[in-house]
KEMI-757642 format. One record per residue: x, z, y of N, C-alpha, C in turn; residue in three letters. Coordinates in steps of 0.2 Angstrom, whole numbers, plus 5000, padded with zeros to 4 digits. Each point is the difference from the previous one (the first is absolute). Example, Ala and Ser with C-alpha at 12.3 -4.5 7.8 and 13.67 -1.06 7.14 Angstrom:
506650394972499650005006500450005006Ala499849965005500450015006499650035005Ser
***
This chain:
508457985831499849935001500049974993Unk499549964998500049964994500549954999Unk500149974994500449954999499849945004Unk499349985000499849955004500150015007Unk499950065003500150015007500749995002Unk500550024995500750005002500249925000Unk499749964995500249935000499749975006Unk499450025002499849975007500450025006Unk500250065000500550025005500649965001Unk500349994994500649964999499949935003Unk499449974998499849935002500050005008Unk499650055002500050005008500650015003Unk500550044997500750005003500349935000Unk500049974994500349945000499749945005Unk499450005000499649965005500350015007Unk500050075002500350015007500749985000Unk500450014995500749995000500149925001Unk499649964996500049935001499949975007Unk499450035003499849985006500550025006Unk500250065000500550025005500749964999Unk500249994994500649974999500049935002Unk499449964999500049945003500049995007Unk499750055003500050015008500850015002Unk500350044996500750025002500449934999Unk500049974995500449944998499949955006Unk499349995002499949955005500350025007Unk500050075001500250025006500850005000Unk500350014995500849994999500149935001Unk499749954997500149935001499949985007Unk499550025003499949995007500650025005Unk500250064998500550035004500749964999Unk500149984994500649964999500049935003Unk499449975000499949945004500150005007Unk499850065003500050015007500750025003Unk500450024996500650035002500449965005Unk500249944998500449965004499849995007Unk499350005002499749995006500050065004Unk500150064998499950065004500750025002Unk500050065003500650035003500450024993Unk500750015001500450024994499950074999Unk500050045006499950074999499750035007Unk499650055000499850035006499950074999Unk500250045005499950084998499350014998Unk499950054996499450034998499650035005Unk499349985001499750035006500050084999Unk500050035006500150075000499450044996Unk499449975001499450044997500149994993Unk500249944997500049994993500650044997Unk500550015003500650034998499850084999Unk499650025005499850074999499550014995Unk499549954999499550004995500350004993Unk500549964999500450004993500450064999Unk500350035005500450064999499550064999Unk499450005002499650065000499449994995Unk500149954996499449994995499950064996Unk499350025000499850064996500049994993Unk500250054996499949994992499250004999Unk499849944997499349994998499750064995Unk499550035002499750054996499649964994Unk499749955001499649964995500349934999Unk499849974995500349934998499849955006Unk500549965001499949945005499949944996Unk499549965001499849944997500649955000Unk500149964995500549955000499949955005Unk499449985002499949955005500250035007Unk499950065001500350035006500750015000Unk500350014995500850014999500349935002Unk499749954997500249935002499949985007Unk499450025003499949985007500550045004Unk500250064999500550045004500749964999Unk500249994994500649974999500149935003Unk499549965000500049935004500050015007Unk499650055003500050015007500550045003Unk500350054997500450055003500750004998Unk500149974994500750004997500349935000Unk499749954996500349944999500249965007Unk499650005005500249975006500650035004Unk500250064998500650035003500650014996Unk500249954997500650004996500750005004Unk500650014997500650005003500249935003Unk499649954998500249935002500349954996Unk500350034994500449954996499649954996Unk499449995001499649954997500049945005Unk500350005006500049955005500649964999Unk500049935001500649965000500550015005Unk499850045006500550015005500250075000Unk500050034994500250074998500849994998Unk500450035003500749994998500450074999Unk499650065000500250065000500350034993Unk500550045000500250034994500149954994Unk499850024994500049954995499350014996Unk499549985004499350014998499649935000Unk500049974994499649944999499250015000Unk499649955000499350014999499950004992Unk499550044998499950004993499849934997Unk500249984994499849944997499350014998Unk499649955000499350004999499950014992Unk500449974996500050024993500150074999Unk500550035003500150074999499450055003Unk499749985005499450045002499550004995Unk499949944997499549994995500150044994Unk500750004998500250034994500050085001Unk500050025006500050075001499450034998Unk499449975001499450024999499950014992Unk500249954996500050014993500450054998Unk500650015002500550054998499750075002Unk499650015005499750065002499450024995Unk499749944998499450014995500350034994Unk500649984998500350024993500350075001Unk500350015006500350075002500450034994Unk500549974997500450034995500650045003Unk500350044996500650035002500549964995Unk500449955003500449964997500650034997Unk500050024994500650044997500249974993Unk499550004996500149984993499349984997Unk500149984994499349984996500049925000Unk499549994995499949934999499449975004Unk500150005007499549975004500349965005Unk499649965003500249945004500550015005Unk499850065004500450025006500850014998Unk500150034994500750014998500449944999Unk499749954996500349944998500149955006Unk499550015004500049955006500650035005Unk500150065001500550025004500749984997Unk500150004993500649984997500149935002Unk499549964999500149935002500149995007Unk499750035005500149995007500750025002Unk500350064997500750025001500449944998Unk499949974994500449954998500049945005Unk499449985002499949955005500450015006Unk500050065003500450015006500749994999Unk500250034994500849994998500149925000Unk499649974997500149924999500049975006Unk499650025005499949975007500750005003Unk500350065000500650015004500749994996Unk499949984993500549994996500450064998Unk499750054999500350074998499950004992Unk500550024996499950004993499550064998Unk499649994995499550054999499950014992Unk500050064998499950024993499450045000Unk499650004995499350045000500250085002Unk499650025004500150075002500450015006Unk500449955002500550015005499749995007Unk499550035002499749995006499250035000Unk499850015006499350025001499850005007Unk499349995001499850005007499950075003Unk500150005006500050075004499649995006Unk500050065004499649995006500349965005Unk500749995000500349965005500850014999Unk500349975005500850004999500350075000Unk499750055004500250065000500050044994Unk499449994996500050034994500449974995Unk500049935000500549964995500750025001Unk500250015006500750025002500250074997Unk499550055000500150064997500149994992Unk499649964998500049994992500749974998Unk500249955004500649974998500650045001Unk500050045006500650045001500050064996Unk499450024997500050064995500449974994Unk499949944998500349974994500850005002Unk500249985006500750005001500350075000Unk499750055003500250075000500150024992Unk499549994996500050024993500649974996Unk500149935001500549974997500750025002Unk500150015006500750025003500150074997Unk499650055000500150074998500150014993Unk499549964996500150004993500749974998Unk500349965003500649974998500650055001Unk499950055004500550055001499850074996Unk499549994996499850064996499550055003Unk499749985006499550055003499349984999Unk499650044998499349994998499650025007Unk499949965004499650025006499350024999Unk499749974995499350034999500050074998Unk500550024996500050074997500350045006Unk500549985003500450055004500049995007Unk499649955002500049985007500649985003Unk500150015007500649975003500550055002Unk499950074999500450055002500750004998Unk500149984993500750004998500249934999Unk499749955002500249935000500549985005Unk500449954998500549985005499649965006Unk500250015006499649965005500049934999Unk499549975001499949924999500149975007Unk500249945000500149965006499649944999Unk499749975006499749945000500249965006Unk500149934999500349965005499449955002Unk499850015007499449975002500149975007Unk499949935000500049975007499650035005Unk500349995006499750035006499349985001Unk499849944998499449975002499550014994Unk500250044995499650014994499350045002Unk499549994997499350035001500150075000Unk499650045004500150075000499750034993Unk499749964996499750034994500650024995Unk500649975001500650014996500250075002Unk500150025006500250065002499550064998Unk499449985001499550054998500050014992Unk500149954996500050014993500650044998Unk500649995004500650044998499950085002Unk499650015006499950075002499550034995Unk499549964998499550034995500350014993Unk500549964998500350014994500550055000Unk500150035005500550065001500749985001Unk500249935001500649985002500250025007Unk499549995004500150025007500349945004Unk499850005007500249945004500850005001Unk500350064999500750005001500449964994Unk499649994995500349964994500149925002Unk499749985006500049935002500749985003Unk500249954998500649975003499849935002Unk500249985006499849935003500449954997Unk499749954998500349944997500349965005Unk500749985000500349965006499849934999Unk499549985005499749935000500249985007Unk500249945001500149975007499849934999Unk499549985004499849935001499749974993Unk499750054996499849984993500550004995Unk500650025001500550004995500250074998Unk500250014994500250064998500850015000Unk500250055002500750025000500150044993Unk500149974995500050034993500650055000Unk500649985003500550045000499950075003Unk499750005006499850065003499550044996Unk499549974997499550034996500350044994Unk500549964997500350034994500550065002Unk500349995006500450065002499550065001Unk499449995003499650065001499850034994Unk499849964995499950024993500550044997Unk500649985001500650034997500150075003Unk499950005007500150065003499550054998Unk499449984999499550054998500150034993Unk500349954995500250024994500650065000Unk500449985005500650055000499850075003Unk499450005004499850065002499650044995Unk499849974994499650044995499349975000Unk499849955004499349985000500049954995Unk499349984998499949954995499649945003Unk500449955002499749945002499549974995Unk499349995003499549984995499649945001Unk499949995007499549955002500349955005Unk499849945000500249955005499349965002Unk499850005006499449975002500149935004Unk499649954999500049945004499349995001Unk499949965006499349985002499949924999Unk499549994997499849924999499549995006Unk500250015006499649995006499850075003Unk500450015005499950065004499450005004Unk499750065002499450005003500149995008Unk500650015002500149995008500049935001Unk500449964997500149935002500049954994Unk499850034994499949964994500749974997Unk500550045002500749974997500150024993Unk500349954996500250014993500750024999Unk500150064997500750034999500349954995Unk500750005000500449964995499950034993Unk499549994997499850034994500549994994Unk500349945000500549984995500650045000Unk500250015007500650045001499950074999Unk499450035001499950074999499950014992Unk499749954997500050004992500750014997Unk500549965003500750004997500350075001Unk499950035006500250075001499750054995Unk499349995000499750054995500249994993Unk500149944998500350004993500750024999Unk500449995005500750025000500150085000Unk499550035004500150075001499550044995Unk499649974996499550034996499550045004Unk499749965005499550035004499349974998Unk499550045001499349974999499949955007Unk499849944999499949965005499249995001Unk499850025006499350005001499849955006Unk499649964999499849955005499350025003Unk499950015007499450005003499749935002Unk499649984996499649945001499350005002Unk499850065002499350025001499749945005Unk500349995005499749945005500349944997Unk500749995000500349945000500249964994Unk499950044994500249974994499749934998Unk499350005002499749944999500249945004Unk500550015004500349945004500449964995Unk500250034995500449964995499649944998Unk499349995000499649954998500149945005Unk500350015006500149945005500649974998Unk500049944998500649964997500550005005Unk499950005007500550005005500450075000Unk499750054998500350075000500250024994Unk499849974994500250034994500750024999Unk500549965002500750014999500250075003Unk499750025006500150065003499950064996Unk499650004995499850054995500450014994Unk500549964999500450004995500350074999Unk499950034994500250074999499550054999Unk499449985002499450045000499850014992Unk500149954996499850014993500550044996Unk500650025004500550044996499850085002Unk499550015003499950075002499850044994Unk500150075001499750054995499350015001Unk499850005007499350015001499849965006Unk499449985001499849965005499350025002Unk499950015007499350025002499749945003Unk499349994999499649955003499450035002Unk499749975005499350025003499649945000Unk499649994994499549945000499550015006Unk499950065003499550015005500349985007Unk500649975000500349975006499949935000Unk500649964998500049935001499449974996Unk499850024994499549974996499350025003Unk499950055004499350025002499650034995Unk500350034995499550044996499850065004Unk499350024999499750055004500450074999Unk500250035005500450074999499650044995Unk500350044995500750005000500249974993Unk500649975001500349964994500749995001Unk500450054998500849994999500249994993Unk500649994999500349994993500750025000Unk500250044995500650024998500349964994Unk500549965000500349964995500750034998Unk500150014994500750024998500349964994Unk500650005000500449964995499950034993Unk500050074999499950034994499550055001Unk499449994996499550045000500150074998Unk500550014996500250074997500350045006Unk500249975005500350045006499450045003Unk499449975001499450035003499750054995Unk500049984994499750054995500450064999Unk500749995000500450065000499950055006Unk499849975006499950045006499350035000Unk499549974997499350025001499650034994Unk500249974994499650014994499850084999Unk499450025000499850064998499350004997Unk499950014993499349994997499850064997Unk499650045004499750064996499549984995Unk499850044995499649984995499349985002Unk499750025006499449985002500049935004Unk500649975001500049945002500349954995Unk500150024994500349964995499649944998Unk500349945001499649944999500549944998Unk499849964995500549944999500750034998Unk500050054996500750044999500549954997Unk499749964996500549954996500149945003Unk499849985006500149945003500749995003Unk500349944999500749995002500150015008Unk499449995004500150015007499550065002Unk500350055004499650065001499549995005Unk499650055002499550005004500249995007Unk499649975005500349995007500250075003Unk499750054998500250075003500750024998Unk500349974994500750014998500549975004Unk499849955005500549965004499950015007Unk499650055002499950015007499750075001Unk499850015007499850075002499350015000Unk499649954999499350015000499750014993Unk499550054999499750004993499349975001Unk499750015006499449965001500149945004Unk499949944998500249945003499449955001Unk499949985006499449955001500249934997Unk499449965000500149944997500249955005Unk500750005001500349965005500049924998Unk500150004993500249934998499449955001Unk499450025000499549955000500049965007Unk500150035005500049975007500749965000Unk500550034997500649965000500049944996Unk499750004994499949944996499649955003Unk499450025003499649955004500349975005Unk500450045004500449975006500549954998Unk500450014995500549954998499649944996Unk499550024996499749944996499649955005Unk499750035005499649965005500549955004Unk500650015000500549965004500449964995Unk500250034995500549974995500750005003Unk500449994996500750005002500249955006Unk499749944999500149955005499750025007Unk499450035000499750025006500450065003Unk500350054996500450055003500649975003Unk500349964997500649975002499949965007Unk499549965000499849975006499950055006Unk499650054999499950055005500650045002Unk500550014996500650045002500449955004Unk500149944998500449955003499749985007Unk499350005001499749995006500150065005Unk500050064998500150065004500750005003Unk500549984996500750005002500149945005Unk499649944999500149955005499750025006Unk499450035000499750035006500550045004Unk500350054996500550045004500549965003Unk500349954997500549965004499749975006Unk499449984999499749965006499950055006Unk499850074998499950055005500750015003Unk500550004996500750025003500249945005Unk499849944999500149945004499650015007Unk499450024999499650025006500350055005Unk500350054996500350065004500649975004Unk500449964996500649985003499949955006Unk499449975000499949955006499850045006Unk499850064999499750045006500650045003Unk500149995007500650035003499850085001Unk499450024999499850075001499950034993Unk500349974995500050034993500749994997Unk500250044996500649994996499950024993Unk500349964995500050014993500550064999Unk499850054996500450054998500449984994Unk499749964995500449984994499649944998Unk500449954997499749944997499750024994Unk499349984999499650024994500349974994Unk500050044995500149984993499449994996Unk499550055001499450004996499449995005Unk499550045000499449985004500050055006Unk500550045001500050055006500549975005Unk499750015006500449975006500150065005Unk500650025002500150065004500249965007Unk499750025005500249985007499850055005Unk500249985006499950055006499849965006Unk499650035004499849975007500550035005Unk500249955005500450025006499749965006Unk499450025002499749975005500450005007Unk499949955004500350005007499750065004Unk500550035003499850065004500150064997Unk500150004993500250074997500750015000Unk500250055003500850024999500250014993Unk500649984999500350014993499950074997Unk500150055005499950074998499350024997Unk499549955003499350024998499749964994Unk500549964997499749954994499850044994Unk500450054999499850044994499350035000Unk499950045006499450035001499449955000Unk500149945003499549955000499949974993Unk500549994996499849984993499850054996Unk500150065001499750064997499250005001Unk499849995006499350005003499649944998Unk500449954999499649935000499649994994Unk500250034994499549984994499350035001Unk499950065002499450035000499649975006Unk500349985005499749965006499749944997Unk500449964996499849944997499450014996Unk500050054996499550024995499350015003Unk500150035006499350025004499749945003Unk500449955001499749945003499549964994Unk500250014994499649984995500149924997Unk500549975003500049934998500649994995Unk500450055000500649994995500250084998Unk500350014995500250064998500750004997Unk500550035004500750014998500250075000Unk500550024997500350075000500750005002Unk500350065001500650005002500550044995Unk500650005001500550034996500750015005Unk500550034997500650005003500549964996Unk500349955002500549964997500649995004Unk500650014997500650005003500150055006Unk499650054999500050055005499649995006Unk499649955000499549985006499349994998Unk499650025004499249994999499949934999Unk499649994995499949934998499349994997Unk499749945002499449984997500149974993Unk499650014995500049964994499449974998Unk500049944998499449974998500149984992Unk499550024996500049994993499549954998Unk500149944997499549954999499950004992Unk499450034999499750004993499349974999Unk499749995005499349984999500049924998Unk499649994995500049924998499749965005Unk499650035005499649965005500449995006Unk500650045001500449995006500249935001Unk500049975006500249945002500450005006Unk500249945002500449995006499650025006Unk499449995000499650035006500050075001Unk500150044994500050075001500750025002Unk500549964998500750025003500049995007Unk499749945003500049995007499650065004Unk499550024997499650065003500450065000Unk500450014995500450065000500550005006Unk500449945000500549995006499650015007Unk499549975001499650005006499850075002Unk499850044994499850075002500650045001Unk500649994997500650045001500249995007Unk500049945002500249985007499650035005Unk499349994999499550025005500050085001Unk500150034994499950075000500750035003Unk500549974999500750035003500049995007Unk499849945003499949995007499650055003Unk499450014997499550055003500350075000Unk500450024995500350075000500550005006Unk500449955001500550005005499750005007Unk499449965001499750005006499750075001Unk499750034995499750075001500550055002Unk500650004997500650045001500249995007Unk500049945003500249995007499550035005Unk499449994998499550035005500050075000Unk500250034994500050085000500650025005Unk500649964999500650025004499949995007Unk499649955002499949985007499550065003Unk499550024996499650055002500450075001Unk500450014996500450065000500550005007Unk500249945001500449995006499650015006Unk499449975000499650015006499850085001Unk499950034995499850085000500650035003Unk500649984997500650045003500149995007Unk499949935003500049995007499650045004Unk499350014998499550035003500250085001Unk500350024994500250075000500650025004Unk500449955001500650025003499950025008Unk500450055002499950035007500249945005Unk499650005006500249945005500550035004Unk
***
């Protein structure tokens, strides 16, 4: 191929890209515009499910316009439902439109964000600082980085905790591993996210290292906690970590962070706060006092892809001392040496990823498009809607509130007339999927206080009182239908038994 032919081929490719991408952008915009008027979620048609599962590997190139047509027809309309304002499941907001837009530009650059004098590196440092400023966490250059989410950020932070605790007693865990190390213990509230346990397991501490933090009604029994720490020390263990939640995933409860920070300081423990979902609640003036103590943590996990709506994935690990992470992770072979004299190391020196996507552009765009005031208003509004939903629950005799909401999560249960008390757990376990299948609201379930519970998480900026009313209506109607169906089944069984009995 001559130079002229190659140049012409590139121009043709760009023309095709431009045309197909314009169609895609229009299709995505139409999809976003239509979301509120459609069903929240519907099961994927069986034929399409089989078609997607059995897609053959193409032998020849597929044209861009055909790829776009397939994506718009077969993929985009069949999402999990989190783009709809009546979606209350898990902790999944809709993507911010600014973040969707920025994701295209980030993909066009396609860097591995580790080091160097290019925009993606500097923007990530600024975005991490922005996130720390939003939640009032002290920040020094290098003391944080973006991750895939809260699970990865927790591993990063707890690796720093492990390294610091063992270094303090003269054990080099990076060189010698854990075989000859004293057993470390971690003090973790019962409602802490499962990613904490998983991080402890992956880091070799094991789930047996976990001790339950004595919390009752949101209060810490510091005396009992310190007694547990003293007993572990007396047995030869090394107490290393204390965890608090700035908004639990079950009911959005905020642990007594200041009291936990006091114990951590007195006992020389690493204090880690899981704020993946709830830390941004500190922006609500009505709630800010409940977060006192969060700024005293040694590490804090945030998920901008939760309350802020940054397109997945975008987590963040923040630490008080950057060197704690650098000590745990830094390894620079000659073939990766870059910016060797810089005061702040490469991102790969502070975490577990060497190849890192450009998460900062969509995070920057999402925050900048709303500004601090817009984010504050969104957070406060979500919390107010949660209180409104709780009031609606309390007004209904066939519903009961499991816990008063502190943030934007409401935990509640159905207790429809005609359902025996012994059947309520089974009913509430079945209820979420039955509601989802109806398509008018989407709610998920959990276990809270030992009982099956519905939980509604309000994160969508477009959710209104109308959607709360729809959720209540759907829960009541679906619960009554399930009870009626169960009664019919029981009657049918009784009739069959009567016919089968000898006369």
